[in-house]
KEKE-3310 file (N, C-alpha, C; in steps of 0.2 Angstrom, whole numbers, plus 5000, padded with zeros to 4 digits):
npx = (4912:4920:4925:4936:4946:4953:4970:4982:4996:4996:4995:4982:4967:4953:4937:4922:4906:4894:4897:4909:4920:4937:4944:4954:4969:4970:4979:4985:4989:4980:4966:4952:4946:4935:4940:4939:4949:4961:4974:4983:4996:4991:4979:4983:4983:4990:4986:4988:4990:4988:4991:4995:4988:4976:4961:4953:4937:4923:4909:4894:4879:4868:4855:4850:4843:4849:4854:4866:4866:4873:4889:4903:4917:4934)
npy = (4940:4955:4972:4986:5001:5009:5011:5021:5016:5003:4985:4977:4966:4964:4959:4953:4957:4950:4938:4933:4931:4936:4951:4951:4952:4950:4939:4946:4958:4969:4967:4964:4953:4941:4929:4914:4910:4916:4914:4919:4929:4939:4944:4954:4971:4988:5003:5019:5037:5050:5066:5076:5079:5084:5093:5108:5109:5118:5124:5129:5138:5139:5142:5149:5143:5138:5125:5114:5107:5102:5101:5111:5109:5116)
npz = (5046:5043:5043:5039:5042:5028:5025:5018:5008:5013:5012:5005:5003:4993:4996:4990:4997:4995:4988:4993:4986:4980:4974:4960:4950:4932:4921:4911:4918:4918:4917:4928:4940:4949:4961:4970:4979:4990:4990:4981:4974:4966:4971:4980:4984:4984:4991:4985:4986:4975:4975:4967:4955:4960:4960:4965:4973:4969:4977:4972:4975:4964:4962:4973:4983:4995:4994:4987:4973:4961:4961:4955:4947:4947)
capx = (4913:4922:4927:4941:4947:4958:4976:4986:5002:4996:4993:4975:4963:4946:4932:4915:4902:4889:4899:4914:4926:4942:4946:4960:4972:4971:4986:4988:4990:4975:4959:4951:4941:4934:4942:4937:4954:4965:4981:4987:4998:4987:4974:4985:4983:4992:4983:4992:4987:4991:4988:4998:4983:4969:4957:4949:4930:4920:4902:4890:4872:4866:4848:4849:4839:4852:4856:4871:4864:4878:4896:4906:4925:4938)
capy = (4945:4961:4977:4989:5007:5008:5015:5022:5012:4996:4980:4974:4962:4966:4954:4955:4955:4945:4931:4931:4931:4941:4954:4948:4955:4945:4937:4952:4963:4974:4965:4963:4947:4938:4922:4911:4909:4922:4911:4921:4936:4943:4947:4959:4978:4993:5009:5025:5043:5055:5073:5081:5082:5086:5099:5111:5109:5124:5122:5135:5138:5143:5145:5153:5139:5135:5118:5113:5101:5100:5104:5113:5108:5121)
capz = (5041:5047:5039:5043:5039:5023:5026:5012:5008:5016:5007:5007:4999:4993:4996:4989:5003:4994:4986:4997:4982:4981:4968:4957:4943:4927:4919:4907:4922:4916:4918:4935:4940:4955:4962:4976:4983:4992:4991:4975:4975:4962:4975:4984:4982:4988:4989:4985:4984:4970:4976:4962:4951:4964:4959:4970:4971:4971:4978:4971:4976:4958:4962:4979:4988:5001:4993:4982:4969:4956:4962:4950:4948:4944)
cpx = (4915:4925:4932:4942:4953:4964:4980:4993:5002:4993:4987:4972:4956:4942:4925:4910:4897:4891:4905:4921:4930:4943:4953:4962:4973:4978:4989:4990:4986:4968:4958:4945:4940:4936:4940:4943:4959:4973:4985:4989:4994:4981:4976:4985:4986:4989:4987:4988:4991:4988:4991:4993:4976:4967:4953:4941:4927:4912:4898:4882:4869:4859:4846:4845:4842:4855:4861:4869:4870:4885:4899:4914:4929:4945)
cpy = (4951:4966:4981:4996:5005:5013:5015:5018:5005:4991:4977:4969:4964:4960:4956:4952:4950:4938:4928:4930:4937:4944:4952:4951:4949:4944:4942:4958:4969:4972:4963:4957:4945:4931:4920:4910:4915:4920:4914:4928:4941:4946:4952:4966:4983:5000:5015:5031:5047:5062:5078:5083:5083:5092:5102:5110:5115:5123:5129:5134:5142:5146:5149:5149:5137:5128:5118:5107:5098:5104:5105:5112:5113:5118)
cpz = (5045:5041:5043:5039:5034:5025:5020:5013:5012:5011:5010:5001:4999:4992:4995:4994:5001:4992:4990:4993:4982:4974:4966:4951:4939:4925:4915:4911:4921:4919:4926:4935:4947:4956:4969:4981:4984:4992:4985:4976:4971:4965:4980:4981:4987:4986:4990:4983:4980:4971:4971:4957:4954:4962:4964:4968:4974:4971:4977:4972:4970:4959:4968:4984:4994:5000:4987:4978:4965:4958:4956:4951:4944:4944)
residu = (MET:SER:GLY:ALA:ASN:LEU:ILE:LEU:GLU:GLU:THR:VAL:ARG:PHE:ARG:HIS:VAL:GLY:THR:GLY:LYS:PHE:LEU:CYS:ILE:GLY:GLN:ASN:GLY:ILE:ASP:LEU:SER:LEU:THR:GLY:SER:SER:ASN:ASN:LEU:ASP:THR:LEU:PHE:CYS:LEU:LYS:SER:ASP:MET:SER:ASN:LYS:LYS:LYS:THR:LEU:TYR:LEU:ASP:ALA:ASP:GLY:ASP:GLY:ARG:VAL:ASP:ASN:PRO:LYS:PHE:VAL)
# end
């Protein structure tokens, strides 16, 4: 068993650590399930980044104790 860094725009398969099964897209193209075989194209995923809707995160120390407990999104 091994892990690796995820790289955007690369084709990957996701394998469950406990069961060894692979994440698979259902026949309707929407539902996700686990399958025991990776010989199916439905187990391939490509990770992409969409930075167009990224919001800035503003961290506020509301109570002045030096810790940020609940980050506020703007």
